[in-house]
C-alpha positions in Angstrom: -25.1 2.6 22.3 -24.0 4.5 25.4 -23.0 1.3 27.1 -20.8 0.3 24.1 -19.0 3.7 24.3 -18.6 3.2 28.0 -16.9 -0.2 27.5 -14.6 1.2 24.8 -13.7 4.2 27.0 -13.0 1.9 29.9 -10.8 -0.5 27.9 -9.7 0.8 24.5 -6.8 -1.6 23.8 -8.7 -4.5 22.2 -10.6 -2.1 19.9 -7.4 -0.2 19.0 -5.5 -3.4 18.4 -8.3 -4.7 16.1 -8.3 -1.5 14.1 -4.5 -1.7 13.8 -4.7 -5.3 12.5 -7.3 -4.3 9.9 -5.2 -1.4 8.6 -2.0 -3.6 8.6 -3.8 -6.3 6.5 -5.0 -3.7 4.0 -1.5 -2.4 3.6 0.0 -5.9 3.3 -2.6 -6.9 0.7 -1.8 -3.8 -1.4 1.9 -4.3 -1.0 1.6 -8.0 -2.1 -0.3 -7.0 -5.2 2.4 -4.6 -6.2 5.1 -7.2 -5.8 3.2 -9.8 -7.8 2.8 -7.4 -10.6 -0.8 -8.1 -11.7 -1.3 -4.5 -12.9 -3.2 -3.4 -9.8 -0.3 -1.3 -8.4 3.3 -0.6 -8.7 3.5 0.1 -12.5 5.0 3.4 -13.4 4.1 5.1 -16.6 6.6 5.6 -19.4 7.4 9.3 -19.2 9.9 9.5 -22.0 7.3 8.8 -24.7 8.7 5.5 -25.8 12.1 6.9 -26.7 15.5 5.6 -25.7 17.0 6.7 -22.4 20.4 7.5 -23.8 22.4 7.7 -27.0 23.8 4.2 -26.6 27.4 5.5 -26.7 29.6 6.0 -29.7 32.3 3.8 -31.1 35.5 5.4 -32.5 
């Protein structure tokens, strides 16, 4: 285990790049789910209780 930490301490770039790629893929997967709209993410609740947003105008 100490040898592994020595290797990481000597050359941290490959390990940091791998961690960055994993985080980037997780974000991309979640972002893609939100765009596809399968209900997993990106849906906002209806805060107005189902009512109309405006009065619809009035005709004179």
